[in-house]
Gaussian input, Z-matrix of N, CA and C with variables (Angstrom, degrees):
# hf/3-21g

backbone

0 1
 N
 C     1     B1
 C     2     B2     1     A1
 N     3     B3     2     A2     1     D1
 C     4     B4     3     A3     2     D2
 C     5     B5     4     A4     3     D3
 N     6     B6     5     A5     4     D4
 C     7     B7     6     A6     5     D5
 C     8     B8     7     A7     6     D6
 N     9     B9     8     A8     7     D7
 C    10    B10     9     A9     8     D8
 C    11    B11    10    A10     9     D9
 N    12    B12    11    A11    10    D10
 C    13    B13    12    A12    11    D11
 C    14    B14    13    A13    12    D12
 N    15    B15    14    A14    13    D13
 C    16    B16    15    A15    14    D14
 C    17    B17    16    A16    15    D15
 N    18    B18    17    A17    16    D16
 C    19    B19    18    A18    17    D17
 C    20    B20    19    A19    18    D18
 N    21    B21    20    A20    19    D19
 C    22    B22    21    A21    20    D20
 C    23    B23    22    A22    21    D21
 N    24    B24    23    A23    22    D22
 C    25    B25    24    A24    23    D23
 C    26    B26    25    A25    24    D24
 N    27    B27    26    A26    25    D25
 C    28    B28    27    A27    26    D26
 C    29    B29    28    A28    27    D27
 N    30    B30    29    A29    28    D28
 C    31    B31    30    A30    29    D29
 C    32    B32    31    A31    30    D30
 N    33    B33    32    A32    31    D31
 C    34    B34    33    A33    32    D32
 C    35    B35    34    A34    33    D33
 N    36    B36    35    A35    34    D34
 C    37    B37    36    A36    35    D35
 C    38    B38    37    A37    36    D36
 N    39    B39    38    A38    37    D37
 C    40    B40    39    A39    38    D38
 C    41    B41    40    A40    39    D39
 N    42    B42    41    A41    40    D40
 C    43    B43    42    A42    41    D41
 C    44    B44    43    A43    42    D42
 N    45    B45    44    A44    43    D43
 C    46    B46    45    A45    44    D44
 C    47    B47    46    A46    45    D45
 N    48    B48    47    A47    46    D46
 C    49    B49    48    A48    47    D47
 C    50    B50    49    A49    48    D48
 N    51    B51    50    A50    49    D49
 C    52    B52    51    A51    50    D50
 C    53    B53    52    A52    51    D51
 N    54    B54    53    A53    52    D52
 C    55    B55    54    A54    53    D53
 C    56    B56    55    A55    54    D54
 N    57    B57    56    A56    55    D55
 C    58    B58    57    A57    56    D56
 C    59    B59    58    A58    57    D57
 N    60    B60    59    A59    58    D58
 C    61    B61    60    A60    59    D59
 C    62    B62    61    A61    60    D60
 N    63    B63    62    A62    61    D61
 C    64    B64    63    A63    62    D62
 C    65    B65    64    A64    63    D63
 N    66    B66    65    A65    64    D64
 C    67    B67    66    A66    65    D65
 C    68    B68    67    A67    66    D66
 N    69    B69    68    A68    67    D67
 C    70    B70    69    A69    68    D68
 C    71    B71    70    A70    69    D69
 N    72    B72    71    A71    70    D70
 C    73    B73    72    A72    71    D71
 C    74    B74    73    A73    72    D72
 N    75    B75    74    A74    73    D73
 C    76    B76    75    A75    74    D74
 C    77    B77    76    A76    75    D75
 N    78    B78    77    A77    76    D76
 C    79    B79    78    A78    77    D77
 C    80    B80    79    A79    78    D78
 N    81    B81    80    A80    79    D79
 C    82    B82    81    A81    80    D80
 C    83    B83    82    A82    81    D81
 N    84    B84    83    A83    82    D82
 C    85    B85    84    A84    83    D83
 C    86    B86    85    A85    84    D84
 N    87    B87    86    A86    85    D85
 C    88    B88    87    A87    86    D86
 C    89    B89    88    A88    87    D87
 N    90    B90    89    A89    88    D88
 C    91    B91    90    A90    89    D89
 C    92    B92    91    A91    90    D90
 N    93    B93    92    A92    91    D91
 C    94    B94    93    A93    92    D92
 C    95    B95    94    A94    93    D93
 N    96    B96    95    A95    94    D94
 C    97    B97    96    A96    95    D95
 C    98    B98    97    A97    96    D96
 N    99    B99    98    A98    97    D97
 C   100   B100    99    A99    98    D98
 C   101   B101   100   A100    99    D99
 N   102   B102   101   A101   100   D100
 C   103   B103   102   A102   101   D101
 C   104   B104   103   A103   102   D102
 N   105   B105   104   A104   103   D103
 C   106   B106   105   A105   104   D104
 C   107   B107   106   A106   105   D105
 N   108   B108   107   A107   106   D106
 C   109   B109   108   A108   107   D107
 C   110   B110   109   A109   108   D108
 N   111   B111   110   A110   109   D109
 C   112   B112   111   A111   110   D110
 C   113   B113   112   A112   111   D111
 N   114   B114   113   A113   112   D112
 C   115   B115   114   A114   113   D113
 C   116   B116   115   A115   114   D114
 N   117   B117   116   A116   115   D115
 C   118   B118   117   A117   116   D116
 C   119   B119   118   A118   117   D117
 N   120   B120   119   A119   118   D118
 C   121   B121   120   A120   119   D119
 C   122   B122   121   A121   120   D120
 N   123   B123   122   A122   121   D121
 C   124   B124   123   A123   122   D122
 C   125   B125   124   A124   123   D123
 N   126   B126   125   A125   124   D124
 C   127   B127   126   A126   125   D125
 C   128   B128   127   A127   126   D126
 N   129   B129   128   A128   127   D127
 C   130   B130   129   A129   128   D128
 C   131   B131   130   A130   129   D129
 N   132   B132   131   A131   130   D130
 C   133   B133   132   A132   131   D131
 C   134   B134   133   A133   132   D132
 N   135   B135   134   A134   133   D133
 C   136   B136   135   A135   134   D134
 C   137   B137   136   A136   135   D135
 N   138   B138   137   A137   136   D136
 C   139   B139   138   A138   137   D137
 C   140   B140   139   A139   138   D138
 N   141   B141   140   A140   139   D139
 C   142   B142   141   A141   140   D140
 C   143   B143   142   A142   141   D141
 N   144   B144   143   A143   142   D142
 C   145   B145   144   A144   143   D143
 C   146   B146   145   A145   144   D144
 N   147   B147   146   A146   145   D145
 C   148   B148   147   A147   146   D146
 C   149   B149   148   A148   147   D147
 N   150   B150   149   A149   148   D148
 C   151   B151   150   A150   149   D149
 C   152   B152   151   A151   150   D150
 N   153   B153   152   A152   151   D151
 C   154   B154   153   A153   152   D152
 C   155   B155   154   A154   153   D153
 N   156   B156   155   A155   154   D154
 C   157   B157   156   A156   155   D155
 C   158   B158   157   A157   156   D156
 N   159   B159   158   A158   157   D157
 C   160   B160   159   A159   158   D158
 C   161   B161   160   A160   159   D159
 N   162   B162   161   A161   160   D160
 C   163   B163   162   A162   161   D161
 C   164   B164   163   A163   162   D162
 N   165   B165   164   A164   163   D163
 C   166   B166   165   A165   164   D164
 C   167   B167   166   A166   165   D165
 N   168   B168   167   A167   166   D166
 C   169   B169   168   A168   167   D167
 C   170   B170   169   A169   168   D168
 N   171   B171   170   A170   169   D169
 C   172   B172   171   A171   170   D170
 C   173   B173   172   A172   171   D171
 N   174   B174   173   A173   172   D172
 C   175   B175   174   A174   173   D173
 C   176   B176   175   A175   174   D174
 N   177   B177   176   A176   175   D175
 C   178   B178   177   A177   176   D176
 C   179   B179   178   A178   177   D177
 N   180   B180   179   A179   178   D178
 C   181   B181   180   A180   179   D179
 C   182   B182   181   A181   180   D180
 N   183   B183   182   A182   181   D181
 C   184   B184   183   A183   182   D182
 C   185   B185   184   A184   183   D183
 N   186   B186   185   A185   184   D184
 C   187   B187   186   A186   185   D185
 C   188   B188   187   A187   186   D186
 N   189   B189   188   A188   187   D187
 C   190   B190   189   A189   188   D188
 C   191   B191   190   A190   189   D189
 N   192   B192   191   A191   190   D190
 C   193   B193   192   A192   191   D191
 C   194   B194   193   A193   192   D192
 N   195   B195   194   A194   193   D193
 C   196   B196   195   A195   194   D194
 C   197   B197   196   A196   195   D195
 N   198   B198   197   A197   196   D196
 C   199   B199   198   A198   197   D197
 C   200   B200   199   A199   198   D198
 N   201   B201   200   A200   199   D199
 C   202   B202   201   A201   200   D200
 C   203   B203   202   A202   201   D201
 N   204   B204   203   A203   202   D202
 C   205   B205   204   A204   203   D203
 C   206   B206   205   A205   204   D204
 N   207   B207   206   A206   205   D205
 C   208   B208   207   A207   206   D206
 C   209   B209   208   A208   207   D207
 N   210   B210   209   A209   208   D208
 C   211   B211   210   A210   209   D209
 C   212   B212   211   A211   210   D210
 N   213   B213   212   A212   211   D211
 C   214   B214   213   A213   212   D212
 C   215   B215   214   A214   213   D213
 N   216   B216   215   A215   214   D214
 C   217   B217   216   A216   215   D215
 C   218   B218   217   A217   216   D216
 N   219   B219   218   A218   217   D217
 C   220   B220   219   A219   218   D218
 C   221   B221   220   A220   219   D219
 N   222   B222   221   A221   220   D220
 C   223   B223   222   A222   221   D221
 C   224   B224   223   A223   222   D222
 N   225   B225   224   A224   223   D223
 C   226   B226   225   A225   224   D224
 C   227   B227   226   A226   225   D225
 N   228   B228   227   A227   226   D226
 C   229   B229   228   A228   227   D227
 C   230   B230   229   A229   228   D228
 N   231   B231   230   A230   229   D229
 C   232   B232   231   A231   230   D230
 C   233   B233   232   A232   231   D231
 N   234   B234   233   A233   232   D232
 C   235   B235   234   A234   233   D233
 C   236   B236   235   A235   234   D234
 N   237   B237   236   A236   235   D235
 C   238   B238   237   A237   236   D236
 C   239   B239   238   A238   237   D237
 N   240   B240   239   A239   238   D238
 C   241   B241   240   A240   239   D239
 C   242   B242   241   A241   240   D240
 N   243   B243   242   A242   241   D241
 C   244   B244   243   A243   242   D242
 C   245   B245   244   A244   243   D243
 N   246   B246   245   A245   244   D244
 C   247   B247   246   A246   245   D245
 C   248   B248   247   A247   246   D246
 N   249   B249   248   A248   247   D247
 C   250   B250   249   A249   248   D248
 C   251   B251   250   A250   249   D249
 N   252   B252   251   A251   250   D250
 C   253   B253   252   A252   251   D251
 C   254   B254   253   A253   252   D252
 N   255   B255   254   A254   253   D253
 C   256   B256   255   A255   254   D254
 C   257   B257   256   A256   255   D255
 N   258   B258   257   A257   256   D256
 C   259   B259   258   A258   257   D257
 C   260   B260   259   A259   258   D258
 N   261   B261   260   A260   259   D259
 C   262   B262   261   A261   260   D260
 C   263   B263   262   A262   261   D261
 N   264   B264   263   A263   262   D262
 C   265   B265   264   A264   263   D263
 C   266   B266   265   A265   264   D264
 N   267   B267   266   A266   265   D265
 C   268   B268   267   A267   266   D266
 C   269   B269   268   A268   267   D267
 N   270   B270   269   A269   268   D268
 C   271   B271   270   A270   269   D269
 C   272   B272   271   A271   270   D270
 N   273   B273   272   A272   271   D271
 C   274   B274   273   A273   272   D272
 C   275   B275   274   A274   273   D273
 N   276   B276   275   A275   274   D274
 C   277   B277   276   A276   275   D275
 C   278   B278   277   A277   276   D276
 N   279   B279   278   A278   277   D277
 C   280   B280   279   A279   278   D278
 C   281   B281   280   A280   279   D279
 N   282   B282   281   A281   280   D280
 C   283   B283   282   A282   281   D281
 C   284   B284   283   A283   282   D282
 N   285   B285   284   A284   283   D283
 C   286   B286   285   A285   284   D284
 C   287   B287   286   A286   285   D285
 N   288   B288   287   A287   286   D286
 C   289   B289   288   A288   287   D287
 C   290   B290   289   A289   288   D288
 N   291   B291   290   A290   289   D289
 C   292   B292   291   A291   290   D290
 C   293   B293   292   A292   291   D291
 N   294   B294   293   A293   292   D292
 C   295   B295   294   A294   293   D293
 C   296   B296   295   A295   294   D294
 N   297   B297   296   A296   295   D295
 C   298   B298   297   A297   296   D296
 C   299   B299   298   A298   297   D297
 N   300   B300   299   A299   298   D298
 C   301   B301   300   A300   299   D299
 C   302   B302   301   A301   300   D300
 N   303   B303   302   A302   301   D301
 C   304   B304   303   A303   302   D302
 C   305   B305   304   A304   303   D303
 N   306   B306   305   A305   304   D304
 C   307   B307   306   A306   305   D305
 C   308   B308   307   A307   306   D306
 N   309   B309   308   A308   307   D307
 C   310   B310   309   A309   308   D308
 C   311   B311   310   A310   309   D309
 N   312   B312   311   A311   310   D310
 C   313   B313   312   A312   311   D311
 C   314   B314   313   A313   312   D312
 N   315   B315   314   A314   313   D313
 C   316   B316   315   A315   314   D314
 C   317   B317   316   A316   315   D315
 N   318   B318   317   A317   316   D316
 C   319   B319   318   A318   317   D317
 C   320   B320   319   A319   318   D318
 N   321   B321   320   A320   319   D319
 C   322   B322   321   A321   320   D320
 C   323   B323   322   A322   321   D321
 N   324   B324   323   A323   322   D322
 C   325   B325   324   A324   323   D323
 C   326   B326   325   A325   324   D324
 N   327   B327   326   A326   325   D325
 C   328   B328   327   A327   326   D326
 C   329   B329   328   A328   327   D327

   B1=1.4705
   B2=1.5812
   B3=1.2328
   B4=1.4620
   B5=1.6781
   B6=1.4373
   B7=1.4758
   B8=1.4872
   B9=1.2762
   B10=1.4367
   B11=1.6180
   B12=1.2545
   B13=1.5219
   B14=1.4066
   B15=1.3337
   B16=1.4487
   B17=1.5565
   B18=1.2426
   B19=1.5257
   B20=1.5858
   B21=1.2026
   B22=1.4270
   B23=1.5607
   B24=1.2876
   B25=1.6018
   B26=1.5470
   B27=1.3012
   B28=1.5261
   B29=1.5914
   B30=1.2801
   B31=1.3770
   B32=1.4025
   B33=1.3861
   B34=1.4382
   B35=1.3788
   B36=1.4922
   B37=1.5685
   B38=1.3997
   B39=1.4797
   B40=1.4485
   B41=1.5071
   B42=1.2974
   B43=1.4234
   B44=1.4993
   B45=1.3909
   B46=1.3731
   B47=1.5330
   B48=1.3832
   B49=1.4619
   B50=1.4159
   B51=1.3245
   B52=1.5200
   B53=1.5580
   B54=1.3789
   B55=1.4298
   B56=1.4863
   B57=1.3480
   B58=1.4939
   B59=1.4216
   B60=1.3325
   B61=1.3881
   B62=1.5432
   B63=1.3862
   B64=1.4950
   B65=1.4989
   B66=1.3957
   B67=1.4713
   B68=1.6653
   B69=1.2375
   B70=1.5256
   B71=1.6428
   B72=1.3048
   B73=1.3905
   B74=1.5511
   B75=1.4666
   B76=1.4292
   B77=1.5302
   B78=1.3545
   B79=1.4299
   B80=1.6314
   B81=1.4339
   B82=1.4377
   B83=1.4955
   B84=1.2633
   B85=1.5376
   B86=1.6220
   B87=1.2843
   B88=1.3908
   B89=1.5206
   B90=1.3169
   B91=1.4949
   B92=1.6337
   B93=1.2392
   B94=1.4102
   B95=1.5237
   B96=1.3753
   B97=1.3728
   B98=1.5198
   B99=1.2835
   B100=1.5522
   B101=1.4647
   B102=1.2871
   B103=1.4867
   B104=1.4764
   B105=1.2494
   B106=1.3750
   B107=1.4983
   B108=1.3594
   B109=1.4775
   B110=1.5004
   B111=1.2384
   B112=1.4812
   B113=1.4185
   B114=1.3557
   B115=1.4963
   B116=1.3983
   B117=1.2619
   B118=1.5330
   B119=1.6180
   B120=1.2343
   B121=1.5471
   B122=1.4907
   B123=1.3677
   B124=1.5704
   B125=1.4333
   B126=1.3711
   B127=1.4094
   B128=1.6156
   B129=1.3266
   B130=1.5374
   B131=1.5884
   B132=1.2725
   B133=1.5438
   B134=1.4728
   B135=1.3671
   B136=1.5065
   B137=1.5280
   B138=1.3339
   B139=1.4163
   B140=1.4786
   B141=1.3567
   B142=1.3723
   B143=1.5318
   B144=1.4021
   B145=1.4070
   B146=1.5116
   B147=1.3914
   B148=1.4778
   B149=1.4863
   B150=1.3088
   B151=1.6194
   B152=1.4593
   B153=1.4969
   B154=1.4268
   B155=1.4963
   B156=1.4325
   B157=1.4406
   B158=1.4640
   B159=1.3870
   B160=1.4382
   B161=1.5064
   B162=1.2415
   B163=1.3975
   B164=1.5565
   B165=1.2983
   B166=1.4637
   B167=1.6782
   B168=1.3111
   B169=1.3670
   B170=1.5295
   B171=1.3030
   B172=1.4431
   B173=1.5852
   B174=1.3232
   B175=1.5883
   B176=1.6218
   B177=1.4718
   B178=1.3794
   B179=1.4935
   B180=1.3742
   B181=1.3774
   B182=1.3169
   B183=1.4129
   B184=1.4617
   B185=1.4634
   B186=1.2307
   B187=1.4997
   B188=1.5303
   B189=1.2938
   B190=1.6207
   B191=1.4649
   B192=1.3465
   B193=1.3471
   B194=1.5003
   B195=1.3909
   B196=1.3460
   B197=1.5234
   B198=1.2713
   B199=1.4872
   B200=1.3945
   B201=1.4134
   B202=1.5023
   B203=1.5136
   B204=1.3390
   B205=1.3642
   B206=1.6513
   B207=1.3569
   B208=1.4810
   B209=1.5166
   B210=1.3919
   B211=1.4072
   B212=1.5845
   B213=1.2156
   B214=1.4443
   B215=1.5970
   B216=1.2987
   B217=1.3803
   B218=1.5935
   B219=1.3257
   B220=1.4980
   B221=1.4628
   B222=1.3665
   B223=1.4285
   B224=1.5308
   B225=1.2708
   B226=1.4701
   B227=1.5597
   B228=1.3939
   B229=1.3332
   B230=1.6138
   B231=1.3588
   B232=1.4689
   B233=1.5709
   B234=1.3803
   B235=1.4197
   B236=1.4610
   B237=1.2964
   B238=1.6479
   B239=1.3961
   B240=1.4639
   B241=1.3909
   B242=1.5936
   B243=1.3209
   B244=1.4665
   B245=1.5310
   B246=1.2849
   B247=1.4962
   B248=1.5420
   B249=1.4286
   B250=1.4773
   B251=1.3986
   B252=1.3113
   B253=1.5196
   B254=1.5451
   B255=1.3054
   B256=1.4140
   B257=1.6229
   B258=1.3069
   B259=1.4844
   B260=1.6809
   B261=1.1880
   B262=1.4084
   B263=1.5975
   B264=1.2406
   B265=1.5429
   B266=1.4059
   B267=1.3461
   B268=1.3324
   B269=1.4014
   B270=1.4637
   B271=1.4525
   B272=1.4078
   B273=1.3216
   B274=1.5424
   B275=1.5572
   B276=1.3030
   B277=1.4541
   B278=1.6000
   B279=1.2712
   B280=1.4649
   B281=1.4374
   B282=1.2892
   B283=1.5232
   B284=1.4823
   B285=1.4163
   B286=1.5102
   B287=1.5564
   B288=1.2638
   B289=1.5199
   B290=1.5656
   B291=1.3399
   B292=1.4018
   B293=1.5696
   B294=1.4166
   B295=1.5025
   B296=1.5604
   B297=1.2771
   B298=1.5352
   B299=1.5048
   B300=1.3583
   B301=1.3922
   B302=1.5194
   B303=1.3188
   B304=1.4716
   B305=1.4234
   B306=1.2713
   B307=1.5178
   B308=1.5295
   B309=1.3404
   B310=1.4754
   B311=1.5607
   B312=1.1994
   B313=1.4795
   B314=1.4714
   B315=1.2108
   B316=1.5718
   B317=1.5348
   B318=1.4015
   B319=1.3693
   B320=1.6055
   B321=1.2952
   B322=1.5147
   B323=1.5397
   B324=1.3877
   B325=1.4295
   B326=1.4385
   B327=1.4760
   B328=1.4294
   B329=1.5380
   A1=110.93
   A2=116.01
   A3=117.08
   A4=108.36
   A5=104.96
   A6=116.35
   A7=109.11
   A8=118.18
   A9=124.02
   A10=104.96
   A11=109.04
   A12=112.69
   A13=109.77
   A14=122.01
   A15=121.99
   A16=110.68
   A17=115.40
   A18=117.13
   A19=108.54
   A20=124.59
   A21=131.03
   A22=111.18
   A23=116.15
   A24=115.60
   A25=108.12
   A26=114.82
   A27=121.04
   A28=108.56
   A29=113.35
   A30=118.29
   A31=119.85
   A32=117.97
   A33=123.31
   A34=115.29
   A35=115.72
   A36=119.41
   A37=109.76
   A38=122.64
   A39=122.77
   A40=105.71
   A41=121.75
   A42=124.83
   A43=110.58
   A44=117.43
   A45=125.88
   A46=109.87
   A47=115.05
   A48=120.27
   A49=115.45
   A50=113.50
   A51=120.55
   A52=118.80
   A53=109.35
   A54=110.98
   A55=109.40
   A56=123.73
   A57=127.78
   A58=113.16
   A59=122.16
   A60=127.89
   A61=112.16
   A62=112.49
   A63=119.65
   A64=111.80
   A65=116.22
   A66=119.91
   A67=109.77
   A68=109.22
   A69=115.40
   A70=108.09
   A71=109.89
   A72=118.50
   A73=108.95
   A74=113.31
   A75=120.14
   A76=102.31
   A77=121.16
   A78=125.98
   A79=110.63
   A80=111.35
   A81=113.57
   A82=105.72
   A83=116.17
   A84=123.34
   A85=102.80
   A86=112.76
   A87=124.49
   A88=116.55
   A89=114.68
   A90=125.33
   A91=107.52
   A92=115.52
   A93=122.18
   A94=115.86
   A95=116.27
   A96=122.42
   A97=108.32
   A98=118.03
   A99=117.91
   A100=115.99
   A101=117.04
   A102=122.12
   A103=115.91
   A104=119.74
   A105=118.85
   A106=114.74
   A107=120.92
   A108=125.15
   A109=114.46
   A110=120.61
   A111=124.97
   A112=108.56
   A113=116.99
   A114=130.01
   A115=112.59
   A116=121.24
   A117=120.97
   A118=103.79
   A119=111.41
   A120=120.73
   A121=102.05
   A122=110.08
   A123=119.43
   A124=104.80
   A125=120.28
   A126=118.26
   A127=112.35
   A128=111.39
   A129=117.62
   A130=111.42
   A131=115.77
   A132=115.52
   A133=113.14
   A134=118.10
   A135=121.53
   A136=111.87
   A137=117.55
   A138=122.89
   A139=110.50
   A140=122.45
   A141=129.07
   A142=114.43
   A143=113.42
   A144=112.26
   A145=104.82
   A146=122.70
   A147=126.32
   A148=108.90
   A149=111.79
   A150=117.86
   A151=109.14
   A152=111.94
   A153=120.59
   A154=102.30
   A155=107.78
   A156=113.36
   A157=115.72
   A158=120.52
   A159=121.19
   A160=107.24
   A161=115.06
   A162=119.17
   A163=106.41
   A164=117.61
   A165=123.74
   A166=103.79
   A167=115.01
   A168=111.82
   A169=118.47
   A170=111.89
   A171=121.81
   A172=107.26
   A173=114.36
   A174=121.68
   A175=108.23
   A176=115.63
   A177=115.79
   A178=115.31
   A179=121.75
   A180=121.42
   A181=115.06
   A182=121.76
   A183=122.97
   A184=111.41
   A185=124.09
   A186=130.87
   A187=110.82
   A188=105.61
   A189=115.54
   A190=110.93
   A191=114.77
   A192=117.67
   A193=116.11
   A194=127.32
   A195=122.30
   A196=113.27
   A197=117.83
   A198=122.24
   A199=110.89
   A200=112.60
   A201=123.37
   A202=111.01
   A203=123.79
   A204=118.18
   A205=94.99
   A206=115.19
   A207=120.80
   A208=107.08
   A209=113.26
   A210=121.17
   A211=105.92
   A212=120.69
   A213=125.82
   A214=108.38
   A215=122.82
   A216=120.02
   A217=111.94
   A218=115.38
   A219=121.11
   A220=111.36
   A221=116.12
   A222=122.94
   A223=111.60
   A224=116.25
   A225=128.98
   A226=108.96
   A227=120.49
   A228=121.49
   A229=114.06
   A230=111.60
   A231=116.43
   A232=105.35
   A233=121.19
   A234=120.21
   A235=109.34
   A236=113.61
   A237=114.88
   A238=116.21
   A239=114.91
   A240=116.70
   A241=108.63
   A242=120.19
   A243=124.03
   A244=110.41
   A245=117.02
   A246=122.58
   A247=110.24
   A248=117.93
   A249=116.99
   A250=120.88
   A251=108.67
   A252=119.19
   A253=110.32
   A254=114.79
   A255=119.37
   A256=105.11
   A257=115.44
   A258=118.55
   A259=105.62
   A260=123.32
   A261=128.16
   A262=119.05
   A263=110.15
   A264=118.11
   A265=114.05
   A266=128.14
   A267=133.20
   A268=104.45
   A269=118.65
   A270=128.25
   A271=103.89
   A272=115.74
   A273=121.27
   A274=102.76
   A275=115.30
   A276=129.73
   A277=107.47
   A278=115.11
   A279=125.89
   A280=109.60
   A281=125.35
   A282=127.34
   A283=99.73
   A284=112.92
   A285=117.42
   A286=102.77
   A287=114.21
   A288=116.27
   A289=107.06
   A290=122.11
   A291=124.12
   A292=119.27
   A293=110.06
   A294=117.67
   A295=116.88
   A296=112.10
   A297=115.15
   A298=110.22
   A299=115.26
   A300=120.95
   A301=106.05
   A302=121.79
   A303=121.75
   A304=118.04
   A305=122.54
   A306=121.89
   A307=112.58
   A308=116.55
   A309=121.21
   A310=104.51
   A311=126.92
   A312=135.22
   A313=114.85
   A314=124.10
   A315=123.98
   A316=104.11
   A317=111.63
   A318=118.75
   A319=114.99
   A320=109.12
   A321=113.70
   A322=113.90
   A323=115.26
   A324=115.94
   A325=115.05
   A326=119.64
   A327=121.13
   A328=108.33
   D1=123.99
   D2=177.05
   D3=-65.20
   D4=149.61
   D5=179.36
   D6=-87.77
   D7=152.96
   D8=175.64
   D9=-82.45
   D10=157.07
   D11=174.88
   D12=-74.15
   D13=161.17
   D14=-173.93
   D15=-68.63
   D16=-35.46
   D17=-179.62
   D18=-68.17
   D19=-46.15
   D20=172.45
   D21=-55.62
   D22=-50.15
   D23=178.83
   D24=-59.46
   D25=-47.97
   D26=-177.72
   D27=-50.40
   D28=-51.98
   D29=178.77
   D30=-60.85
   D31=-38.25
   D32=171.18
   D33=-65.85
   D34=-38.34
   D35=-178.79
   D36=-71.55
   D37=-35.41
   D38=174.40
   D39=-59.71
   D40=-49.12
   D41=-170.81
   D42=-62.09
   D43=-38.73
   D44=179.30
   D45=-63.01
   D46=-49.79
   D47=168.50
   D48=-48.10
   D49=-55.54
   D50=178.38
   D51=-49.01
   D52=-37.77
   D53=179.83
   D54=-75.67
   D55=-21.33
   D56=170.46
   D57=-83.86
   D58=2.45
   D59=-177.35
   D60=54.44
   D61=41.24
   D62=173.73
   D63=-110.79
   D64=113.83
   D65=-171.87
   D66=-65.56
   D67=140.78
   D68=-178.04
   D69=-157.66
   D70=141.64
   D71=-173.71
   D72=-134.68
   D73=145.12
   D74=169.47
   D75=-78.78
   D76=120.35
   D77=174.54
   D78=-99.34
   D79=-22.04
   D80=175.73
   D81=-146.25
   D82=125.59
   D83=-176.49
   D84=-96.51
   D85=116.98
   D86=173.06
   D87=-90.16
   D88=-169.41
   D89=178.31
   D90=-63.94
   D91=121.29
   D92=-175.19
   D93=-59.90
   D94=-23.89
   D95=-169.82
   D96=-100.28
   D97=-54.05
   D98=-178.21
   D99=-137.18
   D100=32.55
   D101=170.88
   D102=-67.50
   D103=131.04
   D104=173.57
   D105=-66.30
   D106=163.00
   D107=-174.69
   D108=-125.75
   D109=127.10
   D110=166.67
   D111=-108.74
   D112=139.82
   D113=170.83
   D114=-105.84
   D115=120.90
   D116=177.36
   D117=-108.31
   D118=120.61
   D119=177.39
   D120=-95.50
   D121=120.31
   D122=178.23
   D123=-116.30
   D124=113.31
   D125=176.77
   D126=-94.68
   D127=18.27
   D128=169.79
   D129=67.67
   D130=23.43
   D131=178.97
   D132=-120.07
   D133=10.27
   D134=-178.67
   D135=98.51
   D136=-5.54
   D137=175.37
   D138=-105.87
   D139=172.55
   D140=179.92
   D141=-166.37
   D142=159.87
   D143=-177.84
   D144=-146.08
   D145=138.26
   D146=-176.10
   D147=-116.55
   D148=122.92
   D149=172.96
   D150=-101.39
   D151=146.95
   D152=174.61
   D153=-135.32
   D154=153.91
   D155=177.64
   D156=-81.92
   D157=140.52
   D158=-176.02
   D159=-135.03
   D160=159.43
   D161=-174.45
   D162=-121.78
   D163=125.44
   D164=176.99
   D165=-68.72
   D166=124.85
   D167=-178.53
   D168=-77.92
   D169=-15.08
   D170=-179.24
   D171=-80.34
   D172=-57.50
   D173=-168.05
   D174=-91.42
   D175=-20.70
   D176=-169.49
   D177=77.47
   D178=-0.41
   D179=-179.63
   D180=-74.50
   D181=137.44
   D182=174.25
   D183=-81.26
   D184=152.49
   D185=169.72
   D186=-156.10
   D187=161.30
   D188=173.05
   D189=-89.63
   D190=131.68
   D191=172.46
   D192=-127.79
   D193=158.04
   D194=-178.72
   D195=-75.17
   D196=124.96
   D197=173.92
   D198=-73.73
   D199=-53.54
   D200=-175.58
   D201=-155.72
   D202=155.28
   D203=176.95
   D204=-151.45
   D205=161.71
   D206=-178.49
   D207=146.49
   D208=-151.41
   D209=-174.87
   D210=-69.14
   D211=143.08
   D212=-177.17
   D213=-56.79
   D214=-35.72
   D215=177.99
   D216=-66.13
   D217=-45.52
   D218=173.98
   D219=-53.86
   D220=-47.05
   D221=-179.30
   D222=-58.48
   D223=-47.25
   D224=-179.50
   D225=-62.34
   D226=-35.93
   D227=175.57
   D228=-69.50
   D229=-37.31
   D230=179.77
   D231=-66.99
   D232=-40.58
   D233=179.47
   D234=-61.01
   D235=-45.89
   D236=-178.10
   D237=-57.92
   D238=-35.13
   D239=-179.81
   D240=-75.62
   D241=-33.19
   D242=172.22
   D243=-60.25
   D244=-41.66
   D245=-178.63
   D246=-65.25
   D247=-37.79
   D248=171.21
   D249=-65.01
   D250=-31.18
   D251=177.29
   D252=-72.92
   D253=-43.08
   D254=-170.78
   D255=-132.87
   D256=97.71
   D257=-176.13
   D258=-75.91
   D259=-17.87
   D260=171.76
   D261=-71.29
   D262=3.52
   D263=-168.24
   D264=-81.24
   D265=131.64
   D266=173.39
   D267=-88.05
   D268=148.78
   D269=173.32
   D270=-135.97
   D271=124.53
   D272=173.59
   D273=-121.72
   D274=132.45
   D275=179.33
   D276=-104.07
   D277=117.74
   D278=177.39
   D279=-101.98
   D280=119.71
   D281=-173.26
   D282=-114.42
   D283=110.91
   D284=177.85
   D285=-154.89
   D286=127.33
   D287=-173.75
   D288=-77.80
   D289=-19.54
   D290=173.38
   D291=-82.53
   D292=-1.14
   D293=-178.66
   D294=77.43
   D295=12.21
   D296=178.64
   D297=-68.88
   D298=142.53
   D299=178.13
   D300=-141.77
   D301=-21.19
   D302=-176.93
   D303=69.79
   D304=8.03
   D305=-174.10
   D306=-71.67
   D307=-15.52
   D308=-178.01
   D309=-87.16
   D310=-13.42
   D311=177.77
   D312=-52.24
   D313=128.27
   D314=179.31
   D315=-52.75
   D316=143.71
   D317=174.10
   D318=97.12
   D319=-22.34
   D320=-177.67
   D321=-92.60
   D322=8.21
   D323=-179.05
   D324=-96.90
   D325=1.00
   D326=-176.85
   D327=-79.93

């Protein structure tokens, strides 16, 4: 199955979050074609968690895994280091007190 471009995936993800009334923002716009995507889940309590896509080397299945979690300032520092390493990186911030991010939803694994 062909993969979506990063820009199209981000648009679809933001639309899915919008349908669920979950606020989300693009805080760093990356390469529209092949940029990697980080999703920061911010429960608005001083903590945060960042997810990145990973590929299972045996099955080839793509899944979302935790890159880091902890205080929001520590998480933001990790994101800043990742951006220095990869300027084509997209960063999406999801603000939901219940910790929802919808990354486990069908269709968001592409």
